[in-house]
N, C-alpha and C positions, 0 to 999 in steps of 0.2 A: 572466591575464596581459597581454592586450591590454587590459583594462579599467586596469591601473596604467600602461602604456605612454601610452595617450591621454590619462588624467588629468595625466600629466607634459607632455605635448605642448601641454595646456591652457594652461600657463603661458606658452607663447611664441606664444599667440593663433593656433594652427594652426586652419585653418577646419575645422569639422565636429568638433573634438575634443571640444567641451563636450556633444556628444550623449550621451557615454558616462555621462554623470553621472545620465541618465534611465532611472529603471528598466524603463519601458514599451519603450523603445528596446532595451536589452539584452535583455530578456526575449523579444521576438518574433524579435530575431536569433537567441537560442539555440535558439528553437523551430525555427526554419527550417534552422538548421546541423545540427541534430540529426536532423530527419527526413530530410535530404539524405545524412547519413553513413549512418545504418541503412540507406536503400534502396540507396545504393552499395556499402558494405561487405557488406551481406546477400547481395547476387548473389553476390560473390566467395568469401564464406564457405559459400555452399551449395555451390558448385561444387567447393570443396577439400575439403569433407566426402564429397560423393559421390564424387570422385576415389579417395580412401583408403577408401571403403566403411564409414565411420564412422557406423553405424547402431545404435539401439536393439536390444536382445535381443527376439525375437519375444515379443508381449504373451500372457497367458493370456486364452483366449477367454471363459473364465467370469467375468474382469474387465472385459474391454474385448472386445466381439462383433466390433468393427469393426477390430481389431487387425491382421488378415489384409489388410484393405484398404489399411492404411496401412503396410504392411512397405516397407522400403526408403527411407523418409523421413527424413533427417539430423535430429538432436537436438542439443540443446546451444545453441540459439539465443539463450539468454540472454546469451552473449558479445558478439552484435550488439546487445542492448540496453545492456548495460554500457558498452561502448566508444562508444556514441551518445550516452550521457548525460554521461560523463567528459571526452570531449574539449571539447564545447562550454561545460560548466561551467568546466573549467580556463582555457579560453582567456577567456571572456567573465565570469566571475564573480570576486568579490573572495575570493580563496581563504584569506586571513587572517581571514575571519569565522568565528566559532566554530561556527553553525548549519552553515554550509556544509562545514567539516570533518567534523562529526559526519554529515551526510549521505554524504559521499564515504567516510570509514569504514565507514559502515553498507553501503553498495553494495558496497565491495571484500571485506568479511566474509562477508555473506551470498552473495556471488557466488562466492567461493573455497568456500564450505560446499557450494552447489548444485553446483559444478563438480566435487567430489571424488564426490558421488552419482554425477552423469552418467559420470565417468571410469570410475568401478566398474561401472556398467552397460555402456558401451560398449567398454572396452579389456580389461577383466577377464571380459567376458560375464556376469555376475552380475546379474540381473534385480532381486534384491533391493535393490541398490545400497548406500548408506552406512546403518550400522544407526541406527534411530531414535533411539536413545539419544544418539548422538553429534549429531544433528541438533539434538535439543533442549538439548543442552550448548552448541552453537554459538549459538543463537537466545537463550538465556539469558544467555550471555556478552556478547553485543552489548547486549541490553537493560540488563544491568548497568552497562556502561560508558558507555552514552548517560545512564542516569538519574543515576550519579554525577557526570558531566561537568556536567550540568544543575544539579545540587544544589552542586558545590564552585566551579565557574567564575564568576570576579568579572563576568566580561562578559555572564551570563546573568541579565538583570533584565526587569522590567516596570514600566510606570507604569499603577496600578491605578485602575480607574474610580470615580469617585465621584458621588453624586447631590446636586444642590442646589436645595431647594425653591422654587418661583417662584409669587408671588402668594398665592392661598388654599390653597398647597400641595398643590394637585390635580395639578398639573405639577411635573416635575423636569427640569433640564438636566443631561445626562451631562458631565463635566469629567474630566480625568485630573491625578492628583496630579504636582507639580514633579519630584520626586525619584523615581529610578528604583530599586527595591529587588528584593529576592529575593522570590518569590512561590511560595505553595503553592496557590494557588487556581486553579480550572479551570472553564470555562464548563458549566453545564448547560442542556441544551437545554428549551425550552418554558417556563423558569422566568423570571419578570421580576425584575429588580434584585437577583439573587442568584447567586452563584459558590459552588460546593463549595471549603470550604477543608480540604485534608488535616490540617492540625494541630489545626483543631477537633473534626475526625473522631478524633483521637487524645487528645482533652482528657483522657481519664481517666489519662494519663501525668503529669499535673500540670506541674510546672516543664519537664519533658522532653519536653513536649508538641510542640514544633517538631521537634526531633531526631526523635521518632517519626513526625511527619508526613511528613519528608523520606525517611525508611526505606519508610513506605507508598508515597510517590510512586515510589520506586527499584523496589518489589515492582509496582506499577502498570504501569510503563514496561515491564518485564519480561514481564509477562501481555500488554500491547497488543502488544508486536512479536513475541512468540512466537505468539499467537494468529491476528493478522493475516498472518503469514507463512504460517502452516500454512493458513488459509483461502484464500490466493491459489494454494496449492499445489495444494488439492482442487480449486479452480475451473478449474485448466488440465486439462482432459479433453477439451476439444472445439476444433475448428480455429477461431481467433479469439476464443474465449470471454474468456479470461483477459487478453489483451493489450487487447481492446475493453473490457472493465468497468475496467480499470486505467486507461484512458485517459481515461474518463469521471470517475472518481474524482480522478485527477489535476488535471483542470481544476476541479473543485469545491474540491478542497484549495489549488490555486493562487490561487483568488478568497479563500478565507477567510485565507490566508496575507498576500495584499495589503492585505486591509482591517485585518488586525492590524498590519500594519506601517505605516500611514497613520493618524495621530493624528485626523484629519477624519473619517475613515470608522469608526474606531474608537469615536468619540464617538457618531457616528451609530446605529450597530449596538450600541451599549451593551456593548463587549467591551474587555478589556485592551488597551493599546496596548504592544506588544513592539519596541523599538528594535532596528534593523539585522536584523530577520527578512525583510527586502525580499529578500535573498539566496536565500531559499528559493524565491521566484518564480521566479528564474533556473533553480534548480534543476529545480523542477517543469515548467517549460516545456521543458526539455531531456527530462525523465521523458516528457511527453506526445508530443514529437515523435519520440522512441525508439518510443513504443508504435505511434503511427501508421505508422512508417515499418515496424516490423516486421509489422505487419498486411498490409502488401503482400505478403509472402510466407506468411504466417501463416494468411489467410483461406482458407475452404474453395474448393478443396481444398489443405490446406496443404503448402508445399514445404519447411517445417521446423518442428520443434517448439521451444518455448524451454526444455524442460526443467526441472530443479530449478534450474539456474543462473539462470535466468529468474524462476521463480515464486517462489522463496524469498526474491529479493532485491527483486521488487517489492512482497510484502506487507511486508518490513521498512523499505522506503522510506516507505510511506504511514504504516505504525504510528509511526516517528520522527518524520515531520513533523507528525503530528497532535498529539503529545505535547509537541514543541517551541513550537508556536503555542497550547498549552492548550485543544485542541479534542477529546482522547481520548475524552470522554464521547459525542462525536457520531457516532464510528465505528460503533456498532450499527446506527445509522441509513444512514450514509455507505456503508457495507460490508456492506450488508445480505445481499447475495448470498453473499458470503465466508461471514458469519456462518451463514446458512440452511445451506450446503454442509457447513459443520463441525458443526453441531448434527444433521443428517441422518445423518452418519456415526457420530455418538456414540450417537443414538438407536437405531440398527440394531444396532451391535456390543454395546451393553450389553443390548438386549431379547433378541438372540439367546443371550447369555450366560445372561443370567436364566432361560430358558424351555428351555436345553440341560440346565441342572441339575435341571429337571423331567421330562428325557426327552423332550422336545419339540423340534422344528425349526421355530422360528416367526420369520419376519421381518416388519418393518413396512413397508418400503417394497419395490418391485420391484428397485431396485437404489441403489446409493449410490456416490459423492456425489449429490445429489438431481436434479443434471441427466440422470443417465443412467437415472433412472426414466422420463422423457419418450421415451426411443428405444428402452426394451427390449422387445423381442418376447416374447409368452408362450412361443414355442418355446425362448426362451433363458433362461428362469427354472428353477431348481433344482426338479425333480420331487419331491424327497424334503423340500421345505419348504412351509410353509403362509405365506402371505403375508397381512397384514391389510388393506393396501391393494392388493390384486390388481388391482381393477377400475379403479384411479385411476392414470395417466389411461386413458381410453376405447380410445385408439388411440395409437400410437406418433408421433413427429414425426421429420421428416428433422434431420439435425444442424444445418444452417444456419439452419433456421426457430427452433429452440431456442436457438442462439447470439444472434440477432438480438432474439427476445424477452427474453432476460435483459439485453442490452444497453439496451432499452427501459425495463425495471424499476429499471435501475442509473440511467440518466438522471433517471427519477421520483425515486427515493431522493437521488440528488445534490441535486436542485432542492427536496427537502424539508429536506435537512440545512442548505441556504443560508438558506432561508425562516424555519427555527427561530429565526434570530439576531433576525430583526425580529418575529416573532410571541410573543416572550417578554413 
């Protein structure tokens, strides 16, 4: 709203009003405002939750051996994150921008889905929360909506990169087509001068390959949003873990969104130029500010947990943003921690089911998601089960050390994801 106000005032030469046309000014202002709101609102929200004794039900010691130590800590802190994102974005963003609207809808949709899960846990005292099938339906639905809008909206276009040979054809200059078009291409990491075209992947449909390519794109969007949302949810198991990792990922996505929205940098990094995607930088700055502000209270020892209200929303935001800027194939690198967390749970549950049919109780890891492996004591393991990796790690680590080491790993992965643009 303020963006439109100051752009209007610029017509009358009001001093300073022209600054609102600069994405860097609005982005940094959004970051600061989001951080301040989360820090200020967080304090009052925590006090309000404690006065009403709105705590999550007691955790199962077999799942979370530290559950008793954290008893009495309020949850549903994702509300702090959502408020801290939306207020600065609405104030400072161009809210008529299609990409920004999609990000706001994603935030509200998955925030409500997570809120329902936390509400059942807190107010109905049901530790199971919202049934898994309803979570999946909610995640698939928003993925479908996002994919469909990106397919059908006339505002969602790109200017594809083309390669012009120079001299003896040993060098090429990257330019962008003058016309903006609907595109089914996405960036492939590590591969030079090449993008994945969903329509070519569906070429066996003949003259219907473009329509089939868009269907594949929508399915891919659903898978990305669901996978990253669940990965973030699994990563939210230690104080500051998910918030810290997400802030780092948000910074990396902000850089990728910025270079994708700038035709000069898009040419330099050999990627598609996406007009009007600079508003994603505004949103991601609000996202990072909200994460850092939330860490003020969520760092060890946590004064509040984000709950599913926060973790499902965080994963959805990351997934949708990556799809919009055509960087969804970078997510296995950028969100490597989320990927490994999800993979560890899948391996653990499936292996246990297979061995159980043979009459054996065999697990692979000491505990899952994988971050719990590093803090689980021998005395806390199931005595009736055999563990293939019982001796790994050799000793348990303190929760804060595990969290910081996961942050460091995410920093490395984020840097690698950005570097892939140049080393192609």
